[in-house]
N, C-alpha and C positions, 0 to 999 in steps of 0.2 A: 045523824051523827053531827056533833058540833065541831066545826073546823077550828083547829088551833090558830092562834094569831101568828103573824110573822115574827121572826126572831132574828137578832143579830148575834152571831157567835164570834167572840174574840178568841183566837187560838193561834197556833204556830204550825209551821212546817219546817222540818230540818232541811237546810240547804247544804249539801256537800260542797257546792261551788263556793258559797260564801263562808262556809264553816260556822254557821250560826243557826240557832232556833229563830226562825223568821216570823215575825208577827204579821197577821192579816186579820181582817174582819170579813165574815160571810153573811150577807143578807139572804135569809131563806124565807120565801113567801109563805103567806098563810096557807095552811093545809099541807105543807111539805112533809110533816111527820105523820100525816094521816093517810098517806097513799103511797103508791109506788111510781107515781108519775115522774117523768124526767122533764127538765126545764132548759131553756136557753140560758146563756151566761154572758155577763158583762164584767170585764175587768176594769176597775177605775183606778187611775193613777193621780196622786196628789201633786201639789206644786212645791216649789222651793221652801225649805225650812219647815215642811209639814211632815205628816206621818199618816198611817193608815186610818186614824180616827178622825181626820180633818173633816171629811165630807159627811160624817155622822154627827159631829159635835158643833161645827160652825153653822150648819143648818141641818134639819132633820130629814136626811135621805130616807130613813126607814119609813117615815110618814108619807113622804112624797111617793115612794114606790108602792106603799099600801093603797094610796089614793088612786094611782094608775091602775092597780088591779081591780079596784071597785068600778072605775070608769070604763075600762076596756074589756074586763074579763080575762085578761092575759097577765102573766107574771113571768119573772125571770129571777135567777140567782145573780147576785152582784158580789163580786170579790173586791174588797178595798185593799190595795197592795201598799206595803211600806217600801218606798223607793229611796229613802234617805235624801241626800242631795246629789244623786247619781246621774241625773238626766236619763236614767234607764239605758245607759250604754255600757260597753266593756271599756273601762278606763285603763289607760296606761299606768301600770304600777298601782292600780286601785281596784275597786270592786268590779267584778264581771257581772254587772246587773242584768244585762241583756241575756247572757247565757243562763243566769240563775232563774230568771223569769221563765224562759222558754224550756229549760231542761229540768228544773227542779219544781218551781211553783205550778206551772200550768199542768204538767202531768199529775202532780199530787192532787190538785183540785179536781181534775177529771176523774181520778180514781176515788176520791173521798165523797163526792156529791153526785147526785143523779142528774147528769148533764146530757142534753141531747147531742148526738154526734153530728159532725159536718160543720164546716166553717160558716155556712149560712146561718147557723144558730149561735154563733159566737161573735162577740163584739169587744172592743177595747176603747176606752175613752180616758180623758184626763183634762185637768185644769192647769194652765200655765206650763211649768216644766213637764207636768204630766201630759199635757196636750202635745208637746214636742215628742215625748216618749211614745205616746199612743200612735202618732202619725208614723213615726219611724218603724215601730214594731209591726203595725198593720201592713205597711208597704213591703217590709222584709219577709213577713210570714203570712201571706194571704191564704195559705192553706190552713191556717189556724183561725185567723180573724177576718171576717168578710165585711164587717161594719165598724166604723170609726167615728167617734164623737169628740171633737176638740172644742174646748172653751178657753178663750184667750191664750191660744197656744204660743209658747215662747219660742217662736221660729224666727229668730233675728237673721236678717241678711248680713248684718255687720254689727258688732258690739262697739260702741264708742270707746275711744281710748281712755276716757276718764270714768268709765263705768265702774262702780264699786264691785261688780261681779268679777272683774278681772283680778281683784285682790283677794276676794273672799271665797272663791270657788275653785275646785281642783279637778272637776270631772274631765276637763279638756286640757289637762296639763300634758306637756311633752317631756316632763321630767326636769325641765329647766325653768320654765315660767308657769305660773299658776294657770293661766288661760292662754293657750296657744291657738292663734287664729287658724293655723294650718290644720291642727287636729279638729277644731270645731267645724271648719269648712268641709273636711273630709267626711264628717258624720251627718251632714245635713240630710233630712228626709227626702229632699228633692232628688237625690242621687238614686233613689229606689222607685221612682214613680212608674217607670216602664215595667218594673217587676210586678207592680200591683195592678197594672192596667187590665181591665176585664175581670178582676177578681175581688176588688174591694169597692166600697163606696164611703163617702165622707159627709159628715155634718160639721160645719165650722161656724162658731159664733164668737164675735168679739165686739168691742165697743170702739166707736170712732174717736173717743176721747181718752183712750188708753195711753198713759204717759210712760209706761214701762216697755211695752212691745208695740212699736208704731203700727198703726192699722195698715199702712201700705205694705209692710212686710208680710202680714197675714194675707192681704189681698193678693199679693204677688204669688204666694204659695198656692192659694186657691186657683189662680189663673193657670199655673203650671198643671195642677191636677185636671182642670177642665180641658186644657189644650191637648192632653194626651188621652182624653176620653174617659177619665174616671168620674163617675157621677158624684156631684158635690153640691150639697145645699149650703149656701153661704148666708149667714144672718149677721148684719152689721147694725148694732144698736148704737144709741147715742146717750150721752150724759153720765157715763160711768167711767171710772178709772179702773186700773188693774187691781181688783181686790174683791173682798167677800160680798160687798153690796151688789156687785154685778153677778158674781157667781151664784149667789142665792137665787137671783132672778132667772139666770140663764140655764142652770143645771136641770130643773124640772123639764124644760122643753127638750133638752138633749136626751134625758131619760125616755121621754115619750117617743122621740124619733127612733132611738135604739129599739125600744120595745116593739114598735110597729114593724121594724125590719127583721128582728130575730124571730118573730112569731108569725110572719106572713105565710 
């Protein structure tokens, strides 16, 4: 039997929480349609101003995942989520993105595709804003996601007062100011590290030359993870800013780490 090639399916799931037909892409590995095998799954979250197509169009995630299958003999389903500019939280007077992911998207994906059961077979990852979202969701829902891959995670300890994000973004509004520090600080992933202890592990990659998310902010988050006993691989590269040149280089390594953990 000739095994069919991998495919990327662009489709939607209806979200009652968001009230929309919600776009996503599903990477289905080679042979998916030729068997009844079930697979591990990785949910990938994009960064600010992006969408569910970013990690397929800015670089070829499909080819990267195909190559990993050839090299390792293992494969996984990857779901590319559309998170808008939500930071993947439940915003005040805004999108309840956290609830939509956990109560609408994830159950629909588990029902729609042949996915192995158990958190040890499930991972979540993301780039920049998506790294923030992945960290937070993994720590809050370790019964769903046991493995987490963060690339240039936008985990600021403090946003400078002159940051343009304060004017252009509304995920952390308090209803009066666009970006309320009190709201942002209350949502930080570090608040959930003890909940994830003993149940999740992390892969974190960033560049020491990142001008958008200071490397010491990322290192401090990694230190907190390690201090509470959460297994964490930290990769600090050099020579890259916060952008696609770095993410194209770093993402294949993150995929490889995830694949090794969800198929062990």
